[in-house]
C-alpha positions as a Markdown table, in Angstrom:
| # | Residue | x | y | z |
|---|---|---|---|---|
| 1 | Unk | 0.2 | 9.5 | 13.8 |
| 2 | Unk | -2.0 | 10.7 | 10.9 |
| 3 | Unk | -3.6 | 14.0 | 10.2 |
| 4 | Unk | -7.4 | 14.0 | 10.4 |
| 5 | Unk | -9.2 | 15.1 | 7.2 |
| 6 | Unk | -12.2 | 17.5 | 7.2 |
| 7 | Unk | -15.5 | 15.7 | 8.0 |
| 8 | Unk | -16.9 | 16.5 | 4.6 |
| 9 | Unk | -13.9 | 15.0 | 2.7 |
| 10 | Unk | -14.7 | 11.8 | 0.7 |
| 11 | Unk | -12.7 | 8.7 | 1.6 |
| 12 | Unk | -9.2 | 8.4 | 0.2 |
| 13 | Unk | -10.1 | 4.9 | -1.1 |
| 14 | Unk | -13.5 | 3.3 | -1.3 |
| 15 | Unk | -15.1 | 0.2 | -2.7 |
| 16 | Unk | -18.9 | -0.4 | -2.7 |
| 17 | Unk | -20.1 | -4.0 | -2.8 |
| 18 | Unk | -17.1 | -5.2 | -4.8 |
| 19 | Unk | -17.1 | -8.9 | -5.7 |
| 20 | Unk | -14.7 | -10.8 | -7.9 |
| 21 | Unk | -14.3 | -14.4 | -9.1 |
| 22 | Unk | -11.4 | -16.1 | -10.7 |
| 23 | Unk | -13.1 | -19.0 | -12.4 |
| 24 | Unk | -15.1 | -20.7 | -9.7 |
| 25 | Unk | -13.0 | -19.2 | -6.9 |
| 26 | Unk | -14.4 | -16.2 | -5.1 |
| 27 | Unk | -11.6 | -13.7 | -4.5 |
| 28 | Unk | -13.7 | -10.8 | -3.0 |
| 29 | Unk | -17.2 | -11.0 | -1.7 |
| 30 | Unk | -19.2 | -7.8 | -1.3 |
| 31 | Unk | -16.4 | -5.7 | 0.0 |
| 32 | Unk | -17.3 | -2.1 | 1.0 |
| 33 | Unk | -14.1 | -0.4 | 2.1 |
| 34 | Unk | -13.8 | 3.2 | 3.3 |
| 35 | Unk | -10.3 | 4.4 | 4.1 |
| 36 | Unk | -10.4 | 7.9 | 5.6 |
| 37 | Unk | -8.1 | 10.6 | 4.3 |
| 38 | Unk | -5.0 | 11.0 | 6.4 |
| 39 | Unk | -5.0 | 7.4 | 7.5 |
| 40 | Unk | -1.8 | 5.3 | 8.0 |
| 41 | Unk | -3.7 | 2.2 | 7.0 |
| 42 | Unk | -3.1 | -1.6 | 6.7 |
| 43 | Unk | -5.1 | -4.2 | 4.9 |
| 44 | Unk | -4.6 | -7.4 | 6.9 |
| 45 | Unk | -5.6 | -11.0 | 6.5 |
| 46 | Unk | -4.4 | -14.6 | 5.8 |
| 47 | Unk | -2.7 | -15.7 | 2.6 |
| 48 | Unk | -5.2 | -15.9 | -0.2 |
| 49 | Unk | -7.6 | -13.4 | 1.5 |
| 50 | Unk | -7.8 | -11.1 | -1.6 |
| 51 | Unk | -5.7 | -8.3 | -0.2 |
| 52 | Unk | -3.6 | -7.7 | -3.3 |
| 53 | Unk | -6.7 | -8.2 | -5.5 |
| 54 | Unk | -8.4 | -5.4 | -3.6 |
| 55 | Unk | -5.6 | -3.1 | -4.4 |
| 56 | Unk | -5.7 | -4.1 | -8.1 |
| 57 | Unk | -9.5 | -3.3 | -8.1 |
| 58 | Unk | -8.8 | 0.1 | -6.6 |
| 59 | Unk | -6.1 | 0.8 | -9.3 |
| 60 | Unk | -8.3 | -0.4 | -12.1 |
| 61 | Unk | -5.9 | -3.2 | -12.9 |
| 62 | Unk | -8.7 | -5.8 | -12.6 |
| 63 | Unk | -11.9 | -4.8 | -14.3 |
| 64 | Unk | -13.8 | -8.1 | -14.1 |
| 65 | Unk | -15.4 | -7.2 | -10.7 |
| 66 | Unk | -18.9 | -6.3 | -9.6 |
| 67 | Unk | -19.4 | -3.1 | -7.6 |
| 68 | Unk | -17.6 | 0.3 | -7.7 |
| 69 | Unk | -14.2 | 1.6 | -6.7 |
| 70 | Unk | -13.3 | 5.2 | -6.0 |
| 71 | Unk | -10.1 | 7.1 | -5.2 |
| 72 | Unk | -10.2 | 10.5 | -3.5 |
| 73 | Unk | -13.9 | 10.8 | -4.3 |
| 74 | Unk | -13.6 | 10.0 | -8.0 |
| 75 | Unk | -14.1 | 6.8 | -10.0 |
| 76 | Unk | -10.9 | 4.8 | -9.7 |
| 77 | Unk | -9.9 | 4.9 | -13.4 |
| 78 | Unk | -10.1 | 8.7 | -13.4 |
| 79 | Unk | -7.9 | 9.2 | -10.4 |
| 80 | Unk | -5.1 | 6.7 | -10.8 |
| 81 | Unk | -2.7 | 9.5 | -11.7 |
| 82 | Unk | -3.1 | 10.8 | -8.1 |
| 83 | Unk | -1.9 | 7.6 | -6.6 |
| 84 | Unk | 1.6 | 6.3 | -5.9 |
| 85 | Unk | 1.8 | 2.6 | -6.2 |
| 86 | Unk | 4.4 | 0.1 | -4.9 |
| 87 | Unk | 3.8 | -3.4 | -6.3 |
| 88 | Unk | 4.8 | -6.7 | -4.8 |
| 89 | Unk | 8.4 | -7.5 | -5.5 |
| 90 | Unk | 7.4 | -10.9 | -7.0 |
| 91 | Unk | 5.5 | -9.2 | -9.8 |
| 92 | Unk | 8.5 | -7.2 | -11.1 |
| 93 | Unk | 10.9 | -8.3 | -13.9 |
| 94 | Unk | 14.2 | -7.8 | -12.2 |
| 95 | Unk | 16.1 | -8.6 | -15.3 |
| 96 | Unk | 14.7 | -5.6 | -17.1 |
| 97 | Unk | 17.7 | -3.4 | -18.3 |
| 98 | Unk | 17.0 | -0.3 | -16.2 |
| 99 | Unk | 19.0 | 1.4 | -13.5 |
| 100 | Unk | 17.5 | 2.6 | -10.2 |
| 101 | Unk | 17.4 | 6.2 | -11.6 |
| 102 | Unk | 15.6 | 4.9 | -14.7 |
| 103 | Unk | 12.9 | 3.2 | -12.6 |
| 104 | Unk | 12.3 | 6.3 | -10.5 |
| 105 | Unk | 12.1 | 8.5 | -13.6 |
| 106 | Unk | 9.3 | 6.2 | -14.9 |
| 107 | Unk | 7.1 | 7.7 | -12.2 |
| 108 | Unk | 7.2 | 11.0 | -14.1 |
| 109 | Unk | 6.1 | 9.6 | -17.5 |
| 110 | Unk | 2.5 | 10.6 | -17.0 |
| 111 | Unk | 3.5 | 14.1 | -16.3 |
| 112 | Unk | 6.0 | 14.2 | -19.2 |
| 113 | Unk | 3.6 | 12.7 | -21.8 |
| 114 | Unk | 4.2 | 9.7 | -24.0 |
| 115 | Unk | 6.5 | 11.2 | -26.5 |
| 116 | Unk | 8.8 | 13.4 | -24.2 |
| 117 | Unk | 12.1 | 12.1 | -22.9 |
| 118 | Unk | 13.0 | 12.8 | -19.3 |
| 119 | Unk | 15.2 | 15.9 | -19.3 |
| 120 | Unk | 17.6 | 17.2 | -16.7 |
| 121 | Unk | 14.9 | 18.6 | -14.4 |
| 122 | Unk | 13.0 | 15.3 | -14.4 |
| 123 | Unk | 16.1 | 13.3 | -13.6 |
| 124 | Unk | 17.0 | 15.7 | -10.8 |
| 125 | Unk | 13.6 | 15.1 | -9.3 |
| 126 | Unk | 14.2 | 11.4 | -9.5 |
| 127 | Unk | 17.6 | 11.8 | -7.8 |
| 128 | Unk | 16.0 | 13.8 | -5.0 |
| 129 | Unk | 13.4 | 11.0 | -4.5 |
| 130 | Unk | 16.3 | 8.4 | -4.4 |
| 131 | Unk | 18.0 | 10.5 | -1.8 |
| 132 | Unk | 14.8 | 10.7 | 0.3 |
| 133 | Unk | 14.9 | 6.9 | 0.6 |
| 134 | Unk | 18.7 | 6.7 | 1.1 |
| 135 | Unk | 19.4 | 5.2 | -2.4 |
| 136 | Unk | 21.2 | 8.1 | -4.1 |
| 137 | Unk | 24.5 | 6.2 | -4.2 |
| 138 | Unk | 22.9 | 3.4 | -6.3 |
| 139 | Unk | 21.3 | 5.4 | -9.1 |
| 140 | Unk | 23.4 | 3.7 | -11.8 |
| 141 | Unk | 22.9 | 0.2 | -10.4 |
| 142 | Unk | 20.8 | -2.2 | -12.5 |
| 143 | Unk | 17.6 | -2.8 | -10.5 |
| 144 | Unk | 18.1 | -6.6 | -10.4 |
| 145 | Unk | 21.5 | -6.2 | -8.8 |
| 146 | Unk | 20.1 | -4.5 | -5.7 |
| 147 | Unk | 19.0 | -6.3 | -2.5 |
| 148 | Unk | 15.3 | -6.9 | -1.8 |
| 149 | Unk | 15.2 | -4.0 | 0.6 |
| 150 | Unk | 17.0 | -1.7 | -1.8 |
| 151 | Unk | 14.6 | -2.6 | -4.6 |
| 152 | Unk | 11.6 | -1.7 | -2.4 |
| 153 | Unk | 13.2 | 1.6 | -1.6 |
| 154 | Unk | 13.7 | 2.4 | -5.3 |
| 155 | Unk | 10.0 | 1.6 | -6.0 |
| 156 | Unk | 8.9 | 3.8 | -3.1 |
| 157 | Unk | 11.1 | 6.5 | -4.6 |
| 158 | Unk | 9.2 | 6.0 | -7.9 |
| 159 | Unk | 6.0 | 6.6 | -6.1 |
| 160 | Unk | 7.3 | 9.6 | -4.2 |
| 161 | Unk | 8.4 | 11.4 | -7.3 |
| 162 | Unk | 4.7 | 11.5 | -8.3 |
| 163 | Unk | 3.9 | 13.7 | -5.3 |
| 164 | Unk | 0.7 | 11.7 | -4.8 |
| 165 | Unk | -2.1 | 12.3 | -2.4 |
| 166 | Unk | -2.6 | 8.5 | -1.8 |
| 167 | Unk | 0.0 | 5.8 | -1.6 |
| 168 | Unk | -1.0 | 2.1 | -2.1 |
| 169 | Unk | 1.7 | -0.5 | -1.3 |
| 170 | Unk | 1.4 | -4.2 | -1.8 |
| 171 | Unk | 3.5 | -6.1 | 0.9 |
| 172 | Unk | 6.1 | -3.3 | 1.0 |
| 173 | Unk | 8.1 | -5.0 | 3.8 |
| 174 | Unk | 8.1 | -8.6 | 2.5 |
| 175 | Unk | 11.6 | -10.0 | 2.0 |
| 176 | Unk | 13.4 | -6.9 | 3.1 |
| 177 | Unk | 16.0 | -6.5 | 5.8 |
| 178 | Unk | 15.4 | -4.7 | 9.1 |
| 179 | Unk | 17.3 | -1.6 | 8.1 |
| 180 | Unk | 15.4 | -1.2 | 4.9 |
| 181 | Unk | 12.0 | -1.8 | 6.7 |
| 182 | Unk | 12.9 | 0.9 | 9.2 |
| 183 | Unk | 13.8 | 3.3 | 6.4 |
| 184 | Unk | 10.6 | 2.6 | 4.5 |
| 185 | Unk | 8.5 | 3.1 | 7.6 |
| 186 | Unk | 10.2 | 6.4 | 8.3 |
| 187 | Unk | 9.5 | 7.7 | 4.8 |
| 188 | Unk | 5.8 | 6.6 | 4.9 |
| 189 | Unk | 5.4 | 8.2 | 8.3 |
| 190 | Unk | 6.8 | 11.5 | 6.9 |
| 191 | Unk | 4.4 | 11.4 | 3.9 |
| 192 | Unk | 1.5 | 10.7 | 6.3 |
| 193 | Unk | 2.5 | 13.6 | 8.6 |
| 194 | Unk | 2.5 | 15.8 | 5.5 |
| 195 | Unk | -1.1 | 14.9 | 4.8 |
| 196 | Unk | -0.9 | 11.9 | 2.4 |
| 197 | Unk | -2.9 | 8.8 | 3.0 |
| 198 | Unk | -1.0 | 5.5 | 3.1 |
| 199 | Unk | -2.6 | 2.1 | 2.6 |
| 200 | Unk | -0.4 | -1.0 | 2.7 |
| 201 | Unk | -1.1 | -4.7 | 2.4 |
| 202 | Unk | 0.6 | -6.0 | 5.4 |
| 203 | Unk | 1.3 | -9.5 | 6.7 |
| 204 | Unk | 3.2 | -9.1 | 10.0 |
| 205 | Unk | 0.8 | -8.8 | 12.9 |
| 206 | Unk | 3.6 | -8.2 | 15.3 |
| 207 | Unk | 4.3 | -4.7 | 13.8 |
| 208 | Unk | 0.7 | -3.6 | 13.2 |
| 209 | Unk | 0.4 | -1.4 | 16.3 |
| 210 | Unk | 3.9 | 0.1 | 15.7 |
| 211 | Unk | 3.3 | 1.1 | 12.1 |
| 212 | Unk | -0.4 | 1.8 | 11.5 |
| 213 | Unk | -3.3 | 3.6 | 13.1 |
| 214 | Unk | -6.1 | 2.2 | 10.8 |
| 215 | Unk | -6.8 | -1.3 | 9.7 |
| 216 | Unk | -9.1 | -3.4 | 7.5 |
| 217 | Unk | -9.4 | -7.1 | 8.3 |
| 218 | Unk | -10.0 | -9.0 | 5.1 |
| 219 | Unk | -10.6 | -12.7 | 4.2 |
| 220 | Unk | -12.5 | -12.6 | 0.9 |
| 221 | Unk | -15.2 | -10.7 | 3.0 |
| 222 | Unk | -14.4 | -7.6 | 5.0 |
| 223 | Unk | -14.7 | -8.5 | 8.6 |
| 224 | Unk | -13.8 | -5.2 | 10.3 |
| 225 | Unk | -12.4 | -1.8 | 9.5 |
| 226 | Unk | -11.6 | 1.3 | 11.5 |
| 227 | Unk | -9.1 | 2.9 | 13.9 |
| 228 | Unk | -6.6 | 0.2 | 15.0 |
| 229 | Unk | -7.3 | 0.8 | 18.7 |
| 230 | Unk | -11.0 | 0.0 | 18.4 |
| 231 | Unk | -10.8 | -2.6 | 15.6 |
| 232 | Unk | -7.9 | -4.9 | 16.5 |
| 233 | Unk | -9.8 | -7.2 | 18.9 |
| 234 | Unk | -9.5 | -11.0 | 19.5 |
| 235 | Unk | -13.0 | -11.5 | 18.0 |
| 236 | Unk | -12.3 | -9.6 | 14.8 |
| 237 | Unk | -8.9 | -11.4 | 14.3 |
| 238 | Unk | -10.4 | -14.8 | 15.0 |
| 239 | Unk | -13.2 | -14.1 | 12.5 |
| 240 | Unk | -10.8 | -12.9 | 9.7 |
| 241 | Unk | -8.2 | -15.6 | 10.2 |
| 242 | Unk | -10.7 | -18.5 | 10.5 |
| 243 | Unk | -9.7 | -19.5 | 14.0 |
| 244 | Unk | -6.0 | -19.8 | 13.1 |
| 245 | Unk | -5.0 | -17.4 | 15.9 |
| 246 | Unk | -6.3 | -19.3 | 19.0 |
| 247 | Unk | -3.9 | -17.6 | 21.5 |
| 248 | Unk | -5.3 | -14.1 | 20.7 |
| 249 | Unk | -8.8 | -15.2 | 21.5 |
| 250 | Unk | -7.9 | -15.5 | 25.1 |
| 251 | Unk | -6.5 | -12.0 | 25.5 |
| 252 | Unk | -8.1 | -8.8 | 26.4 |
| 253 | Unk | -8.2 | -6.0 | 23.7 |
| 254 | Unk | -5.2 | -4.1 | 25.2 |
| 255 | Unk | -3.3 | -7.4 | 25.4 |
| 256 | Unk | -4.1 | -8.1 | 21.8 |
| 257 | Unk | -2.6 | -4.8 | 20.8 |
| 258 | Unk | 0.6 | -5.6 | 22.8 |
| 259 | Unk | 0.7 | -9.1 | 21.3 |
| 260 | Unk | 0.4 | -7.8 | 17.7 |
C-alpha cells in the first residue's frame, strides 16, 4: 500500500516521552510515537484516549506538554508548513462566510504571505484541488451549506493544495456518507502511492485493515505501534481498549484482522 522510505530517513512524525495534563486529568502519558515515512497510518483507541490531543502536540497547537515532537526530522514548530492538516468537523465554524473555493485557497496563505491576495494562479490551484476530491461543482457554495462528507472533501482539498509531505487528519470519516468516505480514501491512497505519509485518527475498527497498513494503539499511553499485520492482535486491542472488546480476545490474529 505505502512506499517504503530509505532506512536512514527520520520518522515522518515522532514524539519522545510526551505527557500532557488538562488540570488533574492525564491526557497523554509518556507517549513515544514513531511513524515511518511512507506509512498509511491510523491512530486508534477508545473515546478520550488522547488521539486528537496527540495530533495537536505534533502540530504545535498545544504547547503545555512535556517531551518533544518532531515532523519529518525537524522540531514540530519548524516543520508545520510541510504538513497538510484536516481538523475534526466539530471544531470548524460552519457559519463562517466562506465558499468552498475560499476555504481551499486558505491552504496557500503561507506560500502567498500575509499581505498578498490570492491571484488567478492561486485560485486555479485551489480549483484543481477541488476537482481532485470531486467538489469542483461546489466552489461557490458557502461551506456550511455542504453535507458533512462534502465539507470533509473541501478540507482535504485545502490540505492537498499545500502539496505536503505529511498529512495529519483528525477523524476524517466521522459523520460522512459512504460515497464521500470512499472518495476520501481514494485520494489518500493516491497521495500515499506518490510518497506522502498519511496519519489519521480513526474510530472504526471494521475498516482498519482495508484502509491502513500501519497503526498506533493509544489510550493515554501508547500500547502498540507498527505494521498493521503484526500489531493488530487481540492482546494489544484488549490492552488499549481496557477489556471493552471481549470478543476479539478469543480470536486468532488472522481472525482479528478479518473481524476488524
